[in-house]
NUDORO-796666 format. One line per field, with one value per residue (C-alpha): chain; residue in one letter; x, y negated, z. Coordinates in steps of 0.2 Angstrom, whole numbers, plus 2048, in hexadecimal, padded with zeros to 3 digits. Layout:
! NUDORO-796666
chaine	(A ...)
residu	(a ...)
c1	(X ...)
c2	(Y ...)
c3	(Z ...)
//
This chain:
! NUDORO-796666
chaine	(A A A A A A A A A A A A A A A A A A A A A A A A A A A A A A A A A A A A A A A A A A A A A A A A A A A A A A A A A A A A A A A A A A A A A A A A A A A A A A A A A A A A A A A A A A A A A A A A A A A A A A A A A A A A A A A A A A A A A A A A A A A A A A A A A A A A A A A A A A A A A A A A A A A A A A A A A A A A A A A A A A A A A A A A A A A A A A A A)
residu	(x x x x x x x x x x x x x x x x x x x x x x x x x x x x x x x x x x x x x x x x x x x x x x x x x x x x x x x x x x x x x x x x x x x x x x x x x x x x x x x x x x x x x x x x x x x x x x x x x x x x x x x x x x x x x x x x x x x x x x x x x x x x x x x x x x x x x x x x x x x x x x x x x x x x x x x x x x x x x x x x x x x x x x x x x x x x x x x x)
c1	(50E 515 50A 50E 514 506 50D 505 4F4 4F6 4F0 4DD 4D9 4C8 4B8 4B7 4B6 4AA 49D 4A1 493 49B 4AC 4B1 4BB 4BE 4C9 4C2 4CB 4D7 4D0 4C0 4BF 4BC 4B7 4C1 4C3 4B6 4A8 49E 4AA 4AC 4BE 4C6 4D1 4CC 4D9 4D6 4E3 4DF 4E5 4EE 4ED 4E1 4E6 4E1 4E5 4E6 4DD 4EE 4F4 4E4 4E6 4F8 4F5 4E6 4F0 4FE 4F2 4E8 4F8 501 4F1 4EC 4FE 4FD 4EB 4E3 4D4 4C7 4D3 4D1 4C5 4CB 4C1 4C7 4BC 4BF 4B9 4C3 4B5 4C0 4C6 4D8 4DB 4EC 4F1 4FB 50C 519 529 53A 547 541 530 533 52F 51F 518 516 503 4F5 4F7 4E7 4E5 4D5 4DD 4D6 4D1 4DF 4DA 4D0 4D4 4CB 4CB 4CF 4CF 4D9 4D2 4C9 4CA 4D3 4D3 4CA 4D2 4CC 4D6 4D8 4E1 4F0 4F5 4F2 504 506 4F6 4FE 50E 505 4FA 50A 511 501 502 512 509 4FE 502 4FD 504 4F9 4F6 4EF 4E2 4DC 4C9 4C5 4CE 4DC 4E0 4E1 4ED 4F8 4FA 4FF 50C 503)
c2	(18A 183 17B 168 160 15B 149 147 149 141 12F 12C 124 122 12B 13C 14A 156 15B 16D 171 167 170 181 18C 182 18D 190 188 193 18D 197 197 186 18C 198 19E 19E 192 196 193 181 17D 171 167 161 15A 153 151 140 139 128 124 128 136 146 156 165 175 17E 172 173 186 186 17B 186 196 18E 188 199 1A4 19A 199 1AB 1B0 1A4 1A7 1B4 1B2 1AD 1A1 192 189 182 178 171 162 15C 167 167 161 156 160 15D 15D 15E 15F 16F 16C 178 179 180 17F 177 172 15F 163 16C 162 151 154 149 137 136 148 14C 15C 16C 170 178 176 16C 15F 157 144 13D 12B 123 128 137 147 155 163 165 171 176 180 183 176 181 182 170 16C 17B 175 164 16B 177 169 15E 16D 16E 15B 15E 169 15B 14C 13E 139 13F 13B 146 140 148 146 151 155 147 149 15C 15B 14E 15A 168 15D 159)
c3	(BBB BCB BD9 BD9 BE9 BF6 BF6 BE5 BEC BFD BF9 BF7 BE6 BDE BE3 BE9 BDC BE3 BD6 BD4 BC8 BBB BBC BB8 BC4 BD3 BDF BF0 BFF C08 C18 C1C C2F C37 C49 C52 C64 C72 C6E C7E C8C C93 C93 C9E C91 C80 C74 C63 C54 C4C C3C C3C C2A C1C C10 C07 C10 C04 C09 C0B C18 C22 C21 C26 C35 C3B C39 C44 C52 C52 C52 C60 C6B C68 C6E C7D C84 C79 C6E C7B C84 C78 C6C C5B C4E C3E C3A C28 C19 C09 BFC BF1 BE1 BDC BC9 BC0 BAE BAC BA5 B9F BAA BA7 B99 B89 B91 B8D B7A B7F B8E B87 B8A B89 B8F B99 B9D BA8 BB0 BB6 BC8 BD2 BE4 BF1 BFE C0D C0D C1E C23 C31 C43 C3C C47 C3E C4C C5C C69 C7A C87 C9A CA4 CA7 C95 C90 C8D C82 C78 C76 C6F C63 C5C C59 C4F C45 C41 C39 C2C C27 C1B C27 C38 C46 C58 C66 C71 C81 C81 C90 CA0 C9F CB1 CB0 CA1 CAA CB8 CAB CA4 C93)
//
């Protein structure tokens, strides 16, 4: 069976489906590390990636954005030169009715009209103005961090903005 496109699960509709004790076999989220980098150092600049619209972000999209930011920042400043935190946790369970695909599947896959579906993944429900990521770095690399967060926002299903919450004047001098 093919994974259905993420656009099918982007909109928030109905209450969250989170009671795992009533469902069998919910897959674990791909994202397992929510805090990375140096947690003890006091960095000069802090930037936040903030959602502009309400949506559901699949666990695979959160992991893709985290991997991108982690890899780029590790290459640029090393593992102790930054701090990264992913804020939302994918609690909401996504269900889908498995359908046959391919040649001749139209005869087989008429399916049930009101199918409940089986769990196929998880998603984080994010509302407008919710913080998705928090990243901290030294002032010299503020411009690089802003570009990296912009690239990470392209992996997410909602338009995002980047806010500098600490060290605005330092970031301006660095060109961010």
